DOZAKE-334497 format. One record per residue: residue number from 1; residue in three letters; x, y, z of N, C-alpha, C, O in turn. Coordinates in steps of 0.05 Angstrom, whole numbers, plus 5000, padded with zeros to 4 digits. Example, Ala and Ser with C-alpha at 12.3 -4.5 7.8 and 13.67 -1.06 7.14 Angstrom:
<sites>
@i = 1	aa = ALA	n.u = 5264	n.v = 4886	n.w = 5156	ca.u = 5246	ca.v = 4910	ca.w = 5156	c.u = 5264	c.v = 4934	c.w = 5156	o.u = 5285	o.v = 4934	o.w = 5169 $
@i = 2	aa = SER	n.u = 5257	n.v = 4955	n.w = 5142	ca.u = 5273	ca.v = 4979	ca.w = 5143	c.u = 5258	c.v = 5001	c.w = 5157	o.u = 5268	o.v = 5023	o.w = 5161 $
</sites>
This chain:
<sites>
@i = 1	aa = MET	n.u = 5223	n.v = 5050	n.w = 4879	ca.u = 5212	ca.v = 5023	ca.w = 4883	c.u = 5186	c.v = 5020	c.w = 4868	o.u = 5169	o.v = 5038	o.w = 4869 $
@i = 2	aa = SER	n.u = 5184	n.v = 4999	n.w = 4854	ca.u = 5159	ca.v = 4993	ca.w = 4839	c.u = 5143	c.v = 4972	c.w = 4853	o.u = 5151	o.v = 4948	o.w = 4853 $
@i = 3	aa = TYR	n.u = 5121	n.v = 4980	n.w = 4865	ca.u = 5104	ca.v = 4961	ca.w = 4880	c.u = 5083	c.v = 4950	c.w = 4861	o.u = 5059	o.v = 4956	o.w = 4863 $
@i = 4	aa = ASP	n.u = 5092	n.v = 4934	n.w = 4842	ca.u = 5074	ca.v = 4923	ca.w = 4822	c.u = 5068	c.v = 4893	c.w = 4829	o.u = 5078	o.v = 4883	o.w = 4849 $
@i = 5	aa = ILE	n.u = 5053	n.v = 4880	n.w = 4812	ca.u = 5045	ca.v = 4853	ca.w = 4818	c.u = 5069	c.v = 4834	c.w = 4820	o.u = 5068	o.v = 4816	o.w = 4837 $
@i = 6	aa = ASP	n.u = 5089	n.v = 4838	n.w = 4804	ca.u = 5113	ca.v = 4821	ca.w = 4806	c.u = 5127	c.v = 4824	c.w = 4833	o.u = 5136	o.v = 4805	o.w = 4845 $
@i = 7	aa = TYR	n.u = 5128	n.v = 4849	n.w = 4842	ca.u = 5140	ca.v = 4855	ca.w = 4868	c.u = 5126	c.v = 4839	c.w = 4890	o.u = 5139	o.v = 4825	o.w = 4906 $
@i = 8	aa = PHE	n.u = 5100	n.v = 4841	n.w = 4891	ca.u = 5085	ca.v = 4828	ca.w = 4912	c.u = 5084	c.v = 4798	c.w = 4909	o.u = 5084	o.v = 4784	o.w = 4929 $
@i = 9	aa = ASN	n.u = 5084	n.v = 4788	n.w = 4884	ca.u = 5085	ca.v = 4759	ca.w = 4880	c.u = 5111	c.v = 4748	c.w = 4891	o.u = 5112	o.v = 4725	o.w = 4902 $
@i = 10	aa = HIS	n.u = 5133	n.v = 4763	n.w = 4889	ca.u = 5159	ca.v = 4754	ca.w = 4900	c.u = 5161	c.v = 4759	c.w = 4930	o.u = 5174	o.v = 4744	o.w = 4945 $
@i = 11	aa = PHE	n.u = 5148	n.v = 4780	n.w = 4939	ca.u = 5150	ca.v = 4788	ca.w = 4967	c.u = 5134	c.v = 4770	c.w = 4986	o.u = 5142	o.v = 4763	o.w = 5008 $
@i = 12	aa = ILE	n.u = 5110	n.v = 4761	n.w = 4976	ca.u = 5092	ca.v = 4745	ca.w = 4993	c.u = 5098	c.v = 4715	c.w = 4987	o.u = 5093	o.v = 4706	o.w = 4964 $
@i = 13	aa = THR	n.u = 5108	n.v = 4701	n.w = 5007	ca.u = 5113	ca.v = 4672	ca.w = 5004	c.u = 5086	c.v = 4658	c.w = 4999	o.u = 5066	o.v = 4664	o.w = 5012 $
@i = 14	aa = ASN	n.u = 5085	n.v = 4640	n.w = 4979	ca.u = 5061	ca.v = 4626	ca.w = 4972	c.u = 5038	c.v = 4646	c.w = 4966	o.u = 5016	o.v = 4643	o.w = 4975 $
@i = 15	aa = TYR	n.u = 5044	n.v = 4666	n.w = 4950	ca.u = 5026	ca.v = 4688	ca.w = 4944	c.u = 4998	c.v = 4678	c.w = 4934	o.u = 4978	o.v = 4692	o.w = 4939 $
@i = 16	aa = SER	n.u = 4998	n.v = 4656	n.w = 4920	ca.u = 4972	ca.v = 4646	ca.w = 4909	c.u = 4954	c.v = 4635	c.w = 4930	o.u = 4931	o.v = 4627	o.w = 4924 $
@i = 17	aa = SER	n.u = 4963	n.v = 4633	n.w = 4955	ca.u = 4946	ca.v = 4623	ca.w = 4977	c.u = 4932	c.v = 4645	c.w = 4992	o.u = 4915	o.v = 4639	o.w = 5010 $
@i = 18	aa = TYR	n.u = 4938	n.v = 4670	n.w = 4986	ca.u = 4927	ca.v = 4693	ca.w = 5002	c.u = 4909	c.v = 4710	c.w = 4984	o.u = 4917	o.v = 4719	o.w = 4963 $
@i = 19	aa = PHE	n.u = 4885	n.v = 4715	n.w = 4995	ca.u = 4866	ca.v = 4730	ca.w = 4980	c.u = 4858	c.v = 4756	c.w = 4995	o.u = 4856	o.v = 4756	o.w = 5020 $
@i = 20	aa = ALA	n.u = 4855	n.v = 4777	n.w = 4981	ca.u = 4846	ca.v = 4802	ca.w = 4993	c.u = 4816	c.v = 4803	c.w = 4994	o.u = 4804	o.v = 4812	o.w = 5013 $
@i = 21	aa = HIS	n.u = 4803	n.v = 4793	n.w = 4972	ca.u = 4774	ca.v = 4793	ca.w = 4971	c.u = 4764	c.v = 4768	c.w = 4957	o.u = 4776	o.v = 4759	o.w = 4937 $
@i = 22	aa = LEU	n.u = 4743	n.v = 4757	n.w = 4967	ca.u = 4730	ca.v = 4734	ca.w = 4955	c.u = 4703	c.v = 4744	c.w = 4944	o.u = 4690	o.v = 4761	o.w = 4956 $
@i = 23	aa = PRO	n.u = 4695	n.v = 4733	n.w = 4921	ca.u = 4669	ca.v = 4741	ca.w = 4910	c.u = 4646	c.v = 4732	c.w = 4928	o.u = 4647	o.v = 4711	o.w = 4941 $
@i = 24	aa = LYS	n.u = 4625	n.v = 4748	n.w = 4928	ca.u = 4600	ca.v = 4740	ca.w = 4942	c.u = 4588	c.v = 4717	c.w = 4927	o.u = 4593	o.v = 4712	o.w = 4903 $
@i = 25	aa = GLU	n.u = 4571	n.v = 4702	n.w = 4940	ca.u = 4558	ca.v = 4679	ca.w = 4927	c.u = 4542	c.v = 4687	c.w = 4903	o.u = 4539	o.v = 4672	o.w = 4884 $
@i = 26	aa = THR	n.u = 4532	n.v = 4712	n.w = 4902	ca.u = 4517	ca.v = 4722	ca.w = 4879	c.u = 4535	c.v = 4731	c.w = 4856	o.u = 4524	o.v = 4738	o.w = 4835 $
@i = 27	aa = GLU	n.u = 4561	n.v = 4731	n.w = 4860	ca.u = 4579	ca.v = 4741	ca.w = 4840	c.u = 4596	c.v = 4717	c.w = 4829	o.u = 4620	o.v = 4717	o.w = 4830 $
@i = 28	aa = SER	n.u = 4581	n.v = 4698	n.w = 4818	ca.u = 4595	ca.v = 4674	ca.w = 4808	c.u = 4614	c.v = 4679	c.w = 4786	o.u = 4633	o.v = 4662	o.w = 4782 $
@i = 29	aa = SER	n.u = 4612	n.v = 4700	n.w = 4771	ca.u = 4630	ca.v = 4705	ca.w = 4749	c.u = 4656	c.v = 4719	c.w = 4758	o.u = 4676	o.v = 4719	o.w = 4743 $
@i = 30	aa = ARG	n.u = 4656	n.v = 4729	n.w = 4783	ca.u = 4681	ca.v = 4742	ca.w = 4793	c.u = 4699	c.v = 4721	c.w = 4805	o.u = 4690	o.v = 4701	o.w = 4817 $
@i = 31	aa = ARG	n.u = 4725	n.v = 4725	n.w = 4801	ca.u = 4744	ca.v = 4707	ca.w = 4814	c.u = 4755	c.v = 4720	c.w = 4839	o.u = 4754	o.v = 4745	o.w = 4841 $
@i = 32	aa = PRO	n.u = 4766	n.v = 4705	n.w = 4857	ca.u = 4778	ca.v = 4716	ca.w = 4881	c.u = 4801	c.v = 4735	c.w = 4873	o.u = 4816	o.v = 4729	o.w = 4854 $
@i = 33	aa = GLU	n.u = 4805	n.v = 4756	n.w = 4888	ca.u = 4827	ca.v = 4774	ca.w = 4883	c.u = 4850	c.v = 4767	c.w = 4901	o.u = 4848	o.v = 4768	o.w = 4926 $
@i = 34	aa = LEU	n.u = 4873	n.v = 4760	n.w = 4889	ca.u = 4897	ca.v = 4754	ca.w = 4905	c.u = 4906	c.v = 4779	c.w = 4920	o.u = 4903	o.v = 4801	o.w = 4911 $
@i = 35	aa = LEU	n.u = 4917	n.v = 4774	n.w = 4943	ca.u = 4928	ca.v = 4795	ca.w = 4959	c.u = 4950	c.v = 4811	c.w = 4944	o.u = 4951	o.v = 4835	o.w = 4946 $
@i = 36	aa = SER	n.u = 4966	n.v = 4796	n.w = 4929	ca.u = 4987	ca.v = 4810	ca.w = 4913	c.u = 4974	c.v = 4828	c.w = 4892	o.u = 4984	o.v = 4850	o.w = 4887 $
@i = 37	aa = GLU	n.u = 4953	n.v = 4819	n.w = 4879	ca.u = 4939	ca.v = 4835	ca.w = 4859	c.u = 4927	c.v = 4860	c.w = 4872	o.u = 4930	o.v = 4883	o.w = 4862 $
@i = 38	aa = HIS	n.u = 4914	n.v = 4856	n.w = 4894	ca.u = 4901	ca.v = 4878	ca.w = 4909	c.u = 4921	c.v = 4899	c.w = 4918	o.u = 4917	o.v = 4923	o.w = 4914 $
@i = 39	aa = SER	n.u = 4943	n.v = 4890	n.w = 4929	ca.u = 4964	ca.v = 4908	ca.w = 4939	c.u = 4975	c.v = 4925	c.w = 4916	o.u = 4979	o.v = 4949	o.w = 4919 $
@i = 40	aa = ALA	n.u = 4981	n.v = 4912	n.w = 4893	ca.u = 4992	ca.v = 4927	ca.w = 4870	c.u = 4971	c.v = 4947	c.w = 4859	o.u = 4978	o.v = 4969	o.w = 4853 $
@i = 41	aa = LEU	n.u = 4946	n.v = 4939	n.w = 4858	ca.u = 4925	ca.v = 4957	ca.w = 4848	c.u = 4921	c.v = 4981	c.w = 4867	o.u = 4918	o.v = 5003	o.w = 4857 $
@i = 42	aa = VAL	n.u = 4920	n.v = 4976	n.w = 4893	ca.u = 4916	ca.v = 4998	ca.w = 4912	c.u = 4939	c.v = 5018	c.w = 4909	o.u = 4934	o.v = 5042	o.w = 4908 $
@i = 43	aa = TYR	n.u = 4963	n.v = 5008	n.w = 4907	ca.u = 4986	ca.v = 5026	ca.w = 4904	c.u = 4984	c.v = 5042	c.w = 4878	o.u = 4989	o.v = 5066	o.w = 4877 $
@i = 44	aa = SER	n.u = 4977	n.v = 5028	n.w = 4856	ca.u = 4974	ca.v = 5042	ca.w = 4831	c.u = 4952	c.v = 5063	c.w = 4832	o.u = 4956	o.v = 5085	o.w = 4822 $
@i = 45	aa = TYR	n.u = 4929	n.v = 5056	n.w = 4843	ca.u = 4907	ca.v = 5075	ca.w = 4845	c.u = 4915	c.v = 5099	c.w = 4862	o.u = 4908	o.v = 5122	o.w = 4855 $
@i = 46	aa = ALA	n.u = 4928	n.v = 5094	n.w = 4884	ca.u = 4937	ca.v = 5116	ca.w = 4902	c.u = 4955	c.v = 5135	c.w = 4886	o.u = 4953	o.v = 5159	o.w = 4888 $
@i = 47	aa = ASN	n.u = 4974	n.v = 5124	n.w = 4871	ca.u = 4992	ca.v = 5141	ca.w = 4855	c.u = 4976	c.v = 5157	c.w = 4834	o.u = 4982	o.v = 5181	o.w = 4830 $
@i = 48	aa = THR	n.u = 4957	n.v = 5145	n.w = 4822	ca.u = 4940	ca.v = 5159	ca.w = 4802	c.u = 4925	c.v = 5182	c.w = 4815	o.u = 4924	o.v = 5204	o.w = 4803 $
@i = 49	aa = ILE	n.u = 4914	n.v = 5177	n.w = 4838	ca.u = 4899	ca.v = 5198	ca.w = 4852	c.u = 4917	c.v = 5221	c.w = 4860	o.u = 4910	o.v = 5244	o.w = 4856 $
@i = 50	aa = VAL	n.u = 4941	n.v = 5214	n.w = 4870	ca.u = 4960	ca.v = 5235	ca.w = 4878	c.u = 4968	c.v = 5252	c.w = 4853	o.u = 4969	o.v = 5277	o.w = 4855 $
@i = 51	aa = GLN	n.u = 4972	n.v = 5239	n.w = 4831	ca.u = 4980	ca.v = 5254	ca.w = 4806	c.u = 4957	c.v = 5271	c.w = 4796	o.u = 4960	o.v = 5295	o.w = 4791 $
@i = 52	aa = LYS	n.u = 4933	n.v = 5259	n.w = 4793	ca.u = 4910	ca.v = 5273	ca.w = 4780	c.u = 4900	c.v = 5295	c.w = 4798	o.u = 4891	o.v = 5316	o.w = 4788 $
@i = 53	aa = GLN	n.u = 4901	n.v = 5291	n.w = 4824	ca.u = 4891	ca.v = 5312	ca.w = 4842	c.u = 4914	c.v = 5331	c.w = 4851	o.u = 4909	o.v = 5349	o.w = 4868 $
@i = 54	aa = GLU	n.u = 4938	n.v = 5327	n.w = 4841	ca.u = 4961	ca.v = 5343	ca.w = 4847	c.u = 4965	c.v = 5346	c.w = 4877	o.u = 4966	o.v = 5368	o.w = 4888 $
@i = 55	aa = LEU	n.u = 4968	n.v = 5323	n.w = 4890	ca.u = 4970	ca.v = 5322	ca.w = 4919	c.u = 4999	c.v = 5321	c.w = 4930	o.u = 5003	o.v = 5323	o.w = 4954 $
@i = 56	aa = ASN	n.u = 5018	n.v = 5319	n.w = 4912	ca.u = 5046	ca.v = 5317	ca.w = 4921	c.u = 5054	c.v = 5340	c.w = 4940	o.u = 5066	o.v = 5335	o.w = 4961 $
@i = 57	aa = ASP	n.u = 5049	n.v = 5364	n.w = 4932	ca.u = 5056	ca.v = 5387	ca.w = 4948	c.u = 5042	c.v = 5387	c.w = 4975	o.u = 5053	o.v = 5394	o.w = 4996 $
@i = 58	aa = ILE	n.u = 5016	n.v = 5380	n.w = 4975	ca.u = 5001	ca.v = 5378	ca.w = 5000	c.u = 5013	c.v = 5358	c.w = 5019	o.u = 5016	o.v = 5363	o.w = 5042 $
@i = 59	aa = ILE	n.u = 5019	n.v = 5334	n.w = 5008	ca.u = 5031	ca.v = 5313	ca.w = 5024	c.u = 5057	c.v = 5322	c.w = 5035	o.u = 5063	o.v = 5318	o.w = 5059 $
@i = 60	aa = GLU	n.u = 5074	n.v = 5334	n.w = 5019	ca.u = 5100	ca.v = 5343	ca.w = 5028	c.u = 5097	c.v = 5365	c.w = 5049	o.u = 5113	o.v = 5365	o.w = 5068 $
@i = 61	aa = ASN	n.u = 5078	n.v = 5383	n.w = 5046	ca.u = 5074	ca.v = 5404	ca.w = 5066	c.u = 5064	c.v = 5393	c.w = 5092	o.u = 5073	o.v = 5402	o.w = 5114 $
@i = 62	aa = LEU	n.u = 5046	n.v = 5373	n.w = 5091	ca.u = 5037	ca.v = 5360	ca.w = 5116	c.u = 5059	c.v = 5346	c.w = 5130	o.u = 5062	o.v = 5348	o.w = 5155 $
@i = 63	aa = ILE	n.u = 5076	n.v = 5332	n.w = 5115	ca.u = 5099	ca.v = 5319	ca.w = 5127	c.u = 5118	c.v = 5339	c.w = 5139	o.u = 5127	o.v = 5336	o.w = 5162 $
@i = 64	aa = GLY	n.u = 5124	n.v = 5360	n.w = 5124	ca.u = 5142	ca.v = 5381	ca.w = 5133	c.u = 5133	c.v = 5394	c.w = 5159	o.u = 5149	o.v = 5402	o.w = 5176 $
@i = 65	aa = ALA	n.u = 5106	n.v = 5397	n.w = 5161	ca.u = 5095	ca.v = 5411	ca.w = 5185	c.u = 5098	c.v = 5394	c.w = 5210	o.u = 5095	o.v = 5404	o.w = 5232 $
@i = 66	aa = THR	n.u = 5104	n.v = 5368	n.w = 5207	ca.u = 5107	ca.v = 5351	ca.w = 5231	c.u = 5135	c.v = 5350	c.w = 5241	o.u = 5140	o.v = 5339	o.w = 5263 $
@i = 67	aa = ILE	n.u = 5154	n.v = 5362	n.w = 5227	ca.u = 5182	ca.v = 5360	ca.w = 5234	c.u = 5190	c.v = 5384	c.w = 5251	o.u = 5187	o.v = 5407	o.w = 5243 $
@i = 68	aa = PRO	n.u = 5199	n.v = 5379	n.w = 5276	ca.u = 5207	ca.v = 5401	ca.w = 5293	c.u = 5230	c.v = 5417	c.w = 5282	o.u = 5247	o.v = 5406	o.w = 5267 $
@i = 69	aa = GLU	n.u = 5231	n.v = 5442	n.w = 5289	ca.u = 5253	ca.v = 5459	ca.w = 5280	c.u = 5280	c.v = 5448	c.w = 5290	o.u = 5281	o.v = 5436	o.w = 5311 $
@i = 70	aa = GLY	n.u = 5301	n.v = 5453	n.w = 5275	ca.u = 5327	ca.v = 5445	ca.w = 5283	c.u = 5335	c.v = 5417	c.w = 5275	o.u = 5357	o.v = 5408	o.w = 5280 $
@i = 71	aa = MET	n.u = 5316	n.v = 5403	n.w = 5263	ca.u = 5322	ca.v = 5375	ca.w = 5254	c.u = 5328	c.v = 5376	c.w = 5224	o.u = 5323	o.v = 5395	o.w = 5211 $
@i = 72	aa = ASN	n.u = 5340	n.v = 5354	n.w = 5215	ca.u = 5347	ca.v = 5352	ca.w = 5186	c.u = 5321	c.v = 5348	c.w = 5170	o.u = 5313	o.v = 5326	o.w = 5165 $
@i = 73	aa = THR	n.u = 5309	n.v = 5371	n.w = 5162	ca.u = 5283	ca.v = 5371	ca.w = 5149	c.u = 5283	c.v = 5355	c.w = 5123	o.u = 5265	o.v = 5339	o.w = 5119 $
@i = 74	aa = LYS	n.u = 5302	n.v = 5359	n.w = 5106	ca.u = 5303	ca.v = 5345	ca.w = 5080	c.u = 5304	c.v = 5315	c.w = 5084	o.u = 5290	o.v = 5300	o.w = 5071 $
@i = 75	aa = LEU	n.u = 5322	n.v = 5306	n.w = 5102	ca.u = 5325	ca.v = 5277	ca.w = 5106	c.u = 5299	c.v = 5266	c.w = 5118	o.u = 5290	o.v = 5245	o.w = 5110 $
@i = 76	aa = LEU	n.u = 5289	n.v = 5279	n.w = 5138	ca.u = 5264	ca.v = 5269	ca.w = 5151	c.u = 5240	c.v = 5269	c.w = 5133	o.u = 5224	o.v = 5251	o.w = 5133 $
@i = 77	aa = GLN	n.u = 5238	n.v = 5290	n.w = 5116	ca.u = 5216	ca.v = 5291	ca.w = 5097	c.u = 5218	c.v = 5267	c.w = 5078	o.u = 5198	o.v = 5255	o.w = 5071 $
@i = 78	aa = SER	n.u = 5242	n.v = 5261	n.w = 5069	ca.u = 5246	ca.v = 5239	ca.w = 5051	c.u = 5239	c.v = 5212	c.w = 5064	o.u = 5225	o.v = 5196	o.w = 5052 $
@i = 79	aa = LEU	n.u = 5248	n.v = 5209	n.w = 5089	ca.u = 5243	ca.v = 5184	ca.w = 5103	c.u = 5213	c.v = 5180	c.w = 5109	o.u = 5201	o.v = 5159	o.w = 5105 $
@i = 80	aa = ILE	n.u = 5200	n.v = 5202	n.w = 5118	ca.u = 5171	ca.v = 5200	ca.w = 5124	c.u = 5155	c.v = 5197	c.w = 5099	o.u = 5136	o.v = 5182	o.w = 5099 $
@i = 81	aa = GLY	n.u = 5163	n.v = 5210	n.w = 5077	ca.u = 5150	ca.v = 5207	ca.w = 5051	c.u = 5152	c.v = 5178	c.w = 5042	o.u = 5132	o.v = 5167	o.w = 5031 $
@i = 82	aa = ASP	n.u = 5175	n.v = 5166	n.w = 5046	ca.u = 5179	ca.v = 5138	ca.w = 5038	c.u = 5161	c.v = 5119	c.w = 5055	o.u = 5149	o.v = 5101	o.w = 5045 $
@i = 83	aa = LEU	n.u = 5159	n.v = 5125	n.w = 5081	ca.u = 5142	ca.v = 5109	ca.w = 5099	c.u = 5113	c.v = 5113	c.w = 5092	o.u = 5097	o.v = 5093	o.w = 5093 $
@i = 84	aa = PHE	n.u = 5105	n.v = 5137	n.w = 5084	ca.u = 5078	ca.v = 5142	ca.w = 5075	c.u = 5070	c.v = 5124	c.w = 5051	o.u = 5049	o.v = 5111	o.w = 5051 $
@i = 85	aa = LYS	n.u = 5088	n.v = 5123	n.w = 5031	ca.u = 5083	ca.v = 5107	ca.w = 5008	c.u = 5083	c.v = 5077	c.w = 5015	o.u = 5066	o.v = 5062	o.w = 5005 $
@i = 86	aa = LYS	n.u = 5101	n.v = 5069	n.w = 5032	ca.u = 5102	ca.v = 5041	ca.w = 5041	c.u = 5077	c.v = 5033	c.w = 5056	o.u = 5067	o.v = 5010	o.w = 5054 $
@i = 87	aa = SER	n.u = 5066	n.v = 5052	n.w = 5072	ca.u = 5042	ca.v = 5045	ca.w = 5087	c.u = 5018	c.v = 5039	c.w = 5068	o.u = 5001	o.v = 5023	o.w = 5075 $
@i = 88	aa = ILE	n.u = 5018	n.v = 5052	n.w = 5045	ca.u = 4997	ca.v = 5046	ca.w = 5025	c.u = 5003	c.v = 5019	c.w = 5013	o.u = 4985	o.v = 5002	o.w = 5010 $
@i = 89	aa = ALA	n.u = 5028	n.v = 5014	n.w = 5005	ca.u = 5035	ca.v = 4989	ca.w = 4992	c.u = 5030	c.v = 4965	c.w = 5009	o.u = 5021	o.v = 4944	o.w = 5000 $
@i = 90	aa = TYR	n.u = 5037	n.v = 4967	n.w = 5035	ca.u = 5036	ca.v = 4944	ca.w = 5053	c.u = 5012	c.v = 4943	c.w = 5071	o.u = 5011	o.v = 4926	o.w = 5089 $
@i = 91	aa = HIS	n.u = 4992	n.v = 4960	n.w = 5067	ca.u = 4971	ca.v = 4963	ca.w = 5086	c.u = 4955	c.v = 4937	c.w = 5092	o.u = 4944	o.v = 4934	o.w = 5114 $
@i = 92	aa = ASP	n.u = 4954	n.v = 4918	n.w = 5074	ca.u = 4938	ca.v = 4894	ca.w = 5078	c.u = 4955	c.v = 4869	c.w = 5083	o.u = 4944	o.v = 4847	o.w = 5086 $
@i = 93	aa = LEU	n.u = 4981	n.v = 4872	n.w = 5085	ca.u = 4998	ca.v = 4848	ca.w = 5086	c.u = 4996	c.v = 4833	c.w = 5113	o.u = 5006	o.v = 4811	o.w = 5116 $
@i = 94	aa = GLY	n.u = 4983	n.v = 4845	n.w = 5132	ca.u = 4977	ca.v = 4830	ca.w = 5157	c.u = 4959	c.v = 4806	c.w = 5153	o.u = 4958	o.v = 4788	o.w = 5170 $
@i = 95	aa = LYS	n.u = 4946	n.v = 4805	n.w = 5130	ca.u = 4928	ca.v = 4783	ca.w = 5124	c.u = 4943	c.v = 4757	c.w = 5121	o.u = 4931	o.v = 4735	o.w = 5121 $
@i = 96	aa = VAL	n.u = 4969	n.v = 4758	n.w = 5117	ca.u = 4985	ca.v = 4733	ca.w = 5115	c.u = 4990	c.v = 4720	c.w = 5143	o.u = 4999	o.v = 4698	o.w = 5145 $
@i = 97	aa = ASN	n.u = 4983	n.v = 4735	n.w = 5164	ca.u = 4986	ca.v = 4725	ca.w = 5191	c.u = 4963	c.v = 4707	c.w = 5198	o.u = 4940	o.v = 4716	o.w = 5199 $
@i = 98	aa = LYS	n.u = 4968	n.v = 4682	n.w = 5202	ca.u = 4947	ca.v = 4662	ca.w = 5207	c.u = 4931	c.v = 4669	c.w = 5232	o.u = 4908	o.v = 4660	o.w = 5235 $
@i = 99	aa = ASN	n.u = 4943	n.v = 4684	n.w = 5251	ca.u = 4929	ca.v = 4691	ca.w = 5276	c.u = 4913	c.v = 4717	c.w = 5273	o.u = 4900	o.v = 4725	o.w = 5293 $
@i = 100	aa = LEU	n.u = 4913	n.v = 4730	n.w = 5250	ca.u = 4899	ca.v = 4755	ca.w = 5247	c.u = 4869	c.v = 4753	c.w = 5254	o.u = 4859	o.v = 4770	o.w = 5268 $
@i = 101	aa = ALA	n.u = 4856	n.v = 4732	n.w = 5244	ca.u = 4828	ca.v = 4729	ca.w = 5249	c.u = 4821	c.v = 4721	c.w = 5278	o.u = 4798	o.v = 4722	o.w = 5286 $
@i = 102	aa = LEU	n.u = 4841	n.v = 4714	n.w = 5293	ca.u = 4837	ca.v = 4705	ca.w = 5321	c.u = 4836	c.v = 4729	c.w = 5340	o.u = 4828	o.v = 4727	o.w = 5363 $
@i = 103	aa = CYS	n.u = 4844	n.v = 4752	n.w = 5330	ca.u = 4846	ca.v = 4776	ca.w = 5347	c.u = 4818	c.v = 4788	c.w = 5353	o.u = 4816	o.v = 4808	o.w = 5367 $
</sites>
């Protein structure tokens, strides 16, 4: 799965209405960062860090250590690894919930 800007623009209904970050009043030259842009960048940065710091084996070992003996380790490692990646990709999407700020 490619969690790029196009993916999030299609995934988030009315994507141009949701912002991850707004510039401070003193940052007049900065434009607001769309939630779709932010989500794609975070996912890209996370992948870059994992690659450059060679974290794949560490992540896989941590996931593997959580699986009890006697269970389908390969399947569960794959599923948990997928959920780990999705948690990075989707971490801010709660911002589309209009009631988020009311909590």
